[in-house]
C-alpha positions in Angstrom: -12.8 3.3 26.2 -14.7 4.0 23.3 -14.3 1.4 20.4 -16.5 1.0 17.4 -14.4 -1.8 15.8 -15.9 -5.2 15.5 -15.0 -8.6 15.2 -13.5 -8.7 11.6 -17.1 -7.5 10.1 -19.1 -10.4 8.6 -16.0 -12.4 7.4 -15.0 -12.5 11.7 -18.1 -14.0 12.7 -18.1 -16.5 9.8 -14.6 -17.7 10.5 -15.3 -17.6 14.3 -18.6 -19.8 14.2 -16.6 -22.4 12.0 -13.7 -22.7 14.2 -16.0 -22.6 17.4 -18.0 -25.4 15.7 -14.8 -27.3 14.6 -12.5 -27.4 17.3 -12.1 -28.5 20.6 -9.4 -26.7 21.6 -10.7 -23.2 20.8 -12.9 -21.0 23.1 -14.1 -17.3 23.3 -14.8 -15.2 25.9 -17.6 -14.3 26.3 -19.2 -17.4 24.8 -21.8 -15.2 22.3 -18.8 -12.8 21.8 -18.4 -13.6 18.0 -22.3 -12.0 17.4 -21.4 -8.6 19.5 -20.5 -5.3 17.5 -17.5 -4.6 20.0 -14.5 -6.2 20.6 -13.5 -4.5 23.9 -13.8 -7.4 26.2 -13.2 -10.5 23.9 -10.3 -12.9 23.7 -9.6 -16.7 22.7 -8.2 -19.2 24.6 -7.4 -22.7 25.1 -10.3 -24.6 27.4 -8.9 -25.9 30.5 -5.6 -24.1 30.4 -3.9 -21.8 33.0 -0.7 -19.7 32.7 1.0 -19.2 36.0 3.9 -16.9 37.2 6.4 -19.4 38.4 6.4 -17.8 41.8 2.9 -18.6 42.4 2.6 -22.3 41.2 2.1 -23.4 45.2 -0.2 -20.6 45.9 -2.5 -21.4 42.8 -2.2 -25.0 42.7 -4.0 -24.5 46.6 -7.0 -22.5 45.1 -7.1 -24.8 42.5 -8.0 -27.5 45.1 -10.0 -24.9 47.4 -12.3 -24.4 44.1 -12.3 -28.1 43.6 -10.8 -27.9 40.2 -8.5 -30.4 39.4 -4.8 -30.0 38.3 -4.3 -32.9 35.4 -0.5 -31.4 34.5 1.7 -28.9 35.1 4.7 -28.3 32.8 7.5 -25.9 33.9 8.5 -23.3 30.8 10.7 -20.4 30.8 8.9 -17.6 33.6 5.8 -19.7 33.8 4.3 -23.1 34.4 1.6 -24.3 32.2 -1.5 -25.9 34.2 -3.9 -28.2 32.4 -7.0 -28.4 34.5 -10.4 -29.9 34.3 -12.2 -26.9 34.1 -13.5 -26.3 30.1 -15.5 -23.6 31.1 -14.6 -19.9 30.7 -11.7 -19.3 32.7 -12.3 -15.5 33.0 -14.5 -16.4 36.2 -12.2 -19.1 37.7 -9.4 -16.5 37.9 -11.6 -13.8 39.3 -12.2 -16.3 42.0 -8.6 -17.5 42.5 -7.3 -14.2 43.0 -10.3 -12.7 45.2 -9.5 -15.9 47.9 -6.1 -16.6 47.1 -4.8 -12.8 46.9 -5.0 -10.5 43.8 -1.1 -10.3 43.6 -1.6 -14.0 42.2 -0.6 -13.8 38.5 -2.3 -16.3 36.3 -3.8 -16.0 33.4 -5.8 -17.9 30.1 -3.4 -19.2 27.8 -4.5 -16.7 25.0 -4.8 -18.0 21.6 -3.1 -15.6 18.9 -3.7 -15.4 15.2 -1.6 -14.8 11.8 -2.5 -11.1 11.7 -5.0 -10.5 10.2 -6.1 -9.1 13.1 -9.0 -10.1 15.4 -9.6 -13.1 13.5 -7.7 -15.9 11.9 -7.5 -13.7 8.4 -5.7 -10.4 7.4 -7.8 -7.4 6.7 -8.4 -8.6 3.2 -8.7 -12.1 1.4 -5.8 -13.0 -0.8 -6.1 -12.6 -4.4 -4.4 -13.9 -7.2 -1.4 -12.0 -8.6 2.0 -13.0 -10.5 4.6 -13.5 -7.6 6.8 -10.4 -8.1 10.4 -10.8 -9.5 13.8 -10.4 -7.3 16.0 -7.4 -7.6 19.9 -7.8 -8.6 20.6 -6.0 -5.0 22.9 -6.8 -2.3 20.6 -4.7 0.1 20.5 -6.5 3.8 23.7 -8.6 3.2 24.9 -9.8 6.5 21.8 -9.5 8.8 19.7 -12.5 9.9 15.9 -12.7 10.2 13.7 -15.1 11.8 10.2 -15.2 10.9 7.4 -17.0 13.2 4.4 -17.6 11.0 2.6 -20.6 9.4 5.8 -21.8 7.7 6.9 -21.2 3.7 5.0 -23.7 0.9 6.6 -26.7 0.4 7.6 -25.9 -3.0 9.0 -22.2 -2.1 12.2 -22.4 -4.0 10.3 -22.5 -7.1 9.5 -18.7 -6.0 12.5 -16.8 -8.0 12.6 -14.4 -4.7 12.8 -16.8 -2.1 15.1 -19.7 -3.9 18.3 -18.4 -1.9 18.9 -17.2 1.2 15.7 -18.4 2.7 15.1 -21.8 4.3 12.3 -23.3 6.5 13.0 -24.0 10.1 12.9 -27.1 12.2 9.1 -27.2 12.1 9.2 -27.8 8.5 6.7 -26.1 5.4 3.3 -25.4 6.1 0.4 -27.6 5.9 -1.5 -25.5 3.6 -4.7 -27.4 3.8 -7.5 -27.7 5.9 -9.1 -31.3 7.0 -10.6 -33.0 4.4 -11.3 -29.8 1.9 -8.7 -30.1 -0.3 -8.4 -26.1 -0.4 -6.0 -24.0 0.7 -6.9 -23.1 4.4 -7.7 -19.2 5.1 -4.1 -18.8 6.4 -2.5 -20.4 3.7 0.5 -18.9 2.5 0.8 -16.1 5.0 4.3 -17.1 6.2 5.3 -17.1 2.4 3.8 -13.7 1.8 5.7 -12.2 4.9 8.7 -13.6 3.5 8.3 -12.4 -0.1 7.7 -9.0 1.6 10.9 -8.6 3.5 12.8 -9.8 0.4 11.5 -7.4 -1.7 12.6 -4.5 0.5 16.2 -6.2 1.4 16.9 -8.8 -1.3 19.5 -10.3 0.1 18.7 -10.5 3.9 19.2 -14.3 5.3 15.7 -15.8 6.6 14.8 -18.7 8.7 10.9 -19.2 9.1 9.5 -21.0 12.1 6.4 -22.9 11.6 4.4 -22.2 14.5 1.3 -21.1 13.3 -1.4 -23.9 12.5 -3.4 -24.5 9.2 -6.1 -22.5 10.6 -3.6 -19.7 11.5 -3.7 -20.0 15.7 -0.9 -20.1 17.9 -1.5 -20.1 22.0 0.6 -17.7 24.1 2.7 -20.6 25.8 3.7 -22.2 22.5 4.8 -18.5 21.2 7.0 -18.4 24.1 8.5 -21.5 23.4 9.5 -20.7 19.4 10.9 -17.3 20.4 12.8 -19.3 23.1 14.3 -21.9 20.7 15.7 -18.8 18.8 17.9 -17.5 21.4 20.2 -20.5 22.0 22.4 -20.9 25.4 25.8 -19.6 25.2 27.3 -22.8 24.8 25.1 -23.5 21.6 27.0 -23.1 18.1 23.5 -21.8 16.7 23.1 -17.9 16.3 20.5 -15.9 17.2 18.5 -14.3 14.3 19.0 -10.4 15.0 15.6 -9.6 14.1 12.3 -11.5 14.7 9.3 -11.0 12.7 5.9 -11.5 14.6 3.0 -10.9 11.8 0.3 -12.6 14.7 -1.4 -11.5 17.8 -4.4 -11.3 19.6 -6.4 -9.4 22.7 -6.0 -10.9 26.2 -8.1 -10.8 29.5 -8.4 -7.4 31.0 -6.2 -6.6 28.1 -3.2 -7.4 30.6 0.2 -8.0 28.5 1.0 -11.6 27.9 2.8 -13.2 30.8 4.4 -16.0 29.0 7.0 -13.3 27.4 8.1 -11.6 30.5 11.2 -13.1 30.6 12.3 -11.3 27.7 12.6 -8.5 30.2 15.5 -10.0 31.6 17.6 -10.7 28.3 18.9 -8.9 25.7 17.2 -10.3 22.4 16.8 -9.5 19.1 14.6 -6.5 17.8 11.2 -7.6 17.7 8.6 -6.4 15.0 4.8 -6.8 15.8 1.7 -6.5 13.9 -0.6 -4.1 15.6 -3.6 -5.6 14.4 -6.6 -5.1 11.7 -9.6 -4.5 14.2 -9.5 -0.5 13.5 -9.3 -0.6 17.4 -6.8 1.7 19.8 -7.4 -1.8 22.0 -3.8 -3.0 23.1 -2.7 -5.9 20.6 -0.4 -8.2 21.9 2.5 -9.1 21.7 2.5 -5.7 19.4 1.4 -3.7 22.6 4.4 -5.1 25.1 6.6 -2.0 24.8 8.3 -2.8 28.3 9.9 -5.5 26.1 11.0 -3.1 23.5 8.9 -5.1 20.7 7.8 -2.8 18.3 4.2 -2.3 17.2 3.7 -1.8 13.5 0.4 -0.5 11.9 -0.5 -0.2 8.3 -1.2 3.0 6.1 -2.2 3.1 2.4 -1.5 5.7 0.1 -4.0 8.5 -1.1 -3.9 9.4 -4.7 -4.0 13.7 -4.7 -7.6 13.9 -6.9 -9.1 12.2 -3.8 -10.5 14.1 -1.0 -9.7 13.3 2.6 -10.9 9.4 3.7 -13.9 9.3 5.6 -12.3 6.9 8.3 -9.1 8.8 8.6 -8.4 11.7 10.9 -5.6 13.0 8.8 -3.5 12.5 5.8 0.0 13.1 6.0 2.6 14.1 3.3 6.1 13.0 2.8 8.2 15.8 2.9 10.0 16.3 -0.3 7.7 14.1 -2.1 4.0 14.1 -3.6 2.7 11.0 -1.8 0.4 11.2 0.5 -0.8 8.5 3.3 -3.7 7.8 5.7 -4.0 4.9 8.0 -5.3 2.0 6.8 -9.0 1.7 7.0 -8.2 -1.7 9.5 -5.5 -0.6 11.3 -5.0 -0.5 15.0 -3.7 2.5 16.2 -2.9 4.5 19.8 -0.2 5.4 21.6 1.6 1.9 21.9 1.9 1.9 17.8 5.6 2.6 17.2 5.5 3.0 13.5 3.6 2.3 10.6 3.9 1.3 6.7 2.4 0.7 3.7 0.0 -2.4 4.0 -2.6 -2.1 1.5 -3.1 -4.2 -1.7 0.4 -5.5 -1.1 1.7 -8.2 -3.8 3.9 -11.1 -3.0 4.9 -14.7 -2.9 2.2 -17.1 -1.8 1.1 -20.8 -2.2 -0.6 -22.8 -5.4 -3.8 -24.2 -5.5 -7.4 -23.1 -5.1 -8.9 -21.0 -2.6 -12.7 -20.4 -1.6 -13.9 -17.3 -0.1 -15.2 -16.9 3.3 -18.6 -15.5 2.5 -19.0 -17.6 -0.7 -18.2 -16.7 -4.4 -15.9 -18.6 -6.9 -12.9 -20.4 -6.2 -9.9 -18.3 -6.5 -6.9 -19.9 -8.4 -3.5 -19.2 -7.3 0.1 -19.7 -9.2 2.9 -18.6 -6.3 1.4 -14.7 -5.9 -1.0 -13.1 -4.1 -2.6 -9.5 -3.4 -3.4 -9.2 0.2 -3.7 -6.3 3.0 -2.9 -6.2 6.7 -1.0 -5.4 9.3 0.6 -8.9 8.9 2.3 -7.0 5.7 3.2 -3.9 6.9 5.5 -5.3 9.9 7.7 -7.3 7.3 8.1 -4.2 5.2 9.9 -2.7 8.4 11.5 -5.7 9.3 13.3 -5.0 5.6 13.6 -1.5 6.0 15.6 -2.2 9.1 18.1 -5.2 7.5 18.8 -2.3 4.9 19.5 0.1 7.0 21.8 -2.3 9.3 23.4 -3.1 6.1 23.8 0.2 4.5 25.3 1.8 7.7 27.4 -1.4 8.7 25.7 -1.8 12.1 25.4 -5.5 13.7 23.3 -4.1 16.8 19.4 -3.8 15.1 18.3 -1.7 18.2 20.6 1.0 17.4 19.8 0.8 13.8 16.3 0.8 14.5 16.6 3.7 16.6 18.3 5.4 13.9 15.4 4.5 11.6 13.0 5.7 13.7 14.7 9.2 14.4 14.9 10.2 10.8 11.4 9.2 9.6 8.5 11.5 9.1 5.6 11.5 11.7 2.7 9.2 10.0 -0.8 9.7 10.5 -2.3 10.0 14.2 -2.1 6.8 16.2 0.8 5.1 14.1 4.0 6.3 15.1 6.6 7.1 12.4 6.2 6.5 8.8 8.6 3.9 7.3 8.6 3.6 3.5 
C-alpha cells in the first residue's frame, strides 16, 4: 500500500521521543520508528505483554517454554488471556517464532497501545487553542437516549460548564488527572474527554452521558484494558445496570501486520451498543483500530472541513463535495484517515467545545496557553462525537430505541462524502 503519511509530523516525533524516554510501559515497533517518514509498519505496544486467544493458551505456553521465555502471569479475560512474560524486547520476532514452531494458526498478538485520537500519536490533529466554552441550547434533542464515552474522563469541575452541568456524569473511574507528573501544566491529552462530551451535547443537548475514564493523562490505553472497559458497560442480565445505547471511542491505533484487535473479538458473539470510533489523523489508508473493525459492527468516522466557495480545490483533497440543496462544500480534512473501511464522516476542523482550566505548553515550544473551560481543536476525535450526537437526535426524532436501526436510517439518507470517507453526516 502506498502511504506517504508520517508519525504525526514534527509534533508526533517530539511526543514519541518524550514517551519513549519517560515510560517503561511504552514501546514502539520498530524501535527507531519515530524517526521514520512512513507509518506503514509502525505500532506501539506494552513490553513483556502478549494477548493469547483462550483456545490457544496451552499451545502458546508450551512455545514460550520452548523459546526460554518465562511466563510470569496469565490473566483470563473475555475471549483472551493476558500473558506477562520476561521478554522485554520487541514482540514481533517472538510472535513470529512462536507461530513458526507452534503453528501459524496460533492467535497471539502484542498488547497494542491505543491513543486518544488524535491519531498516530497522543495528540489530535492540532493542539488545543483557547476559546470560550459554548453555551447550551434550550432543546430536548436526544431525550431518552443514553451514551457512554470512553476517554480521558471529565474535568473535575465539569459541572461548572453549562453545557455539561446536567445529564452528564463521571463513571466509576472518576474524573481525569489533567497534569503530567511534576510539571504543573495541562497534559497534552488533558481535556480530551471533556471536549468530546461537549461536542455530543452541542448536537443533542438532552442525551444522557456517562464518561468512563480509561485513557491516562498521556492519552494512552492498552488493548486489553479497552476490552475490559467495554465489557464493564455490558452487564450480565442479572444486573440492574442498563447498557448504554451508544458508545463513543475517540481513540485508536495501529497493529502488528494490520491485524484486527483480538481483544475485542468477543463483541462478535453478542448484541452490543452502536459503537462509533474515530478513524485517526495520519492522512493514511492504513486500517486504524478499533474503527476499522467493521466485522464487529463498529462504525469508523473520518473528518471533513468546510471549503469556502471563493477558494479553489484544496491541494490535499481528491474531491470537494457539495451538499444537495445547500451552498456548503466539504473536503477531506488534511489529517483524516480514509479508505473503504471508513463508514462516514463529519466536520472535524476548528471545533469549539468544553475543555479544562489551566496552562498548556505547545509541544514544539512557544508561549503558554491559558484555558478557562473552552477550546478550539481539530481531529477525527471530534468528528466521531458529532456523529454520535446526530445519531442520538435521530433516535429521539424517530422514537427508536434501537441505535443500529436509527444509524442505518441516518446513513441511508446522508449524502456521499469525499472519496474514502463514506457518507457525510452534518
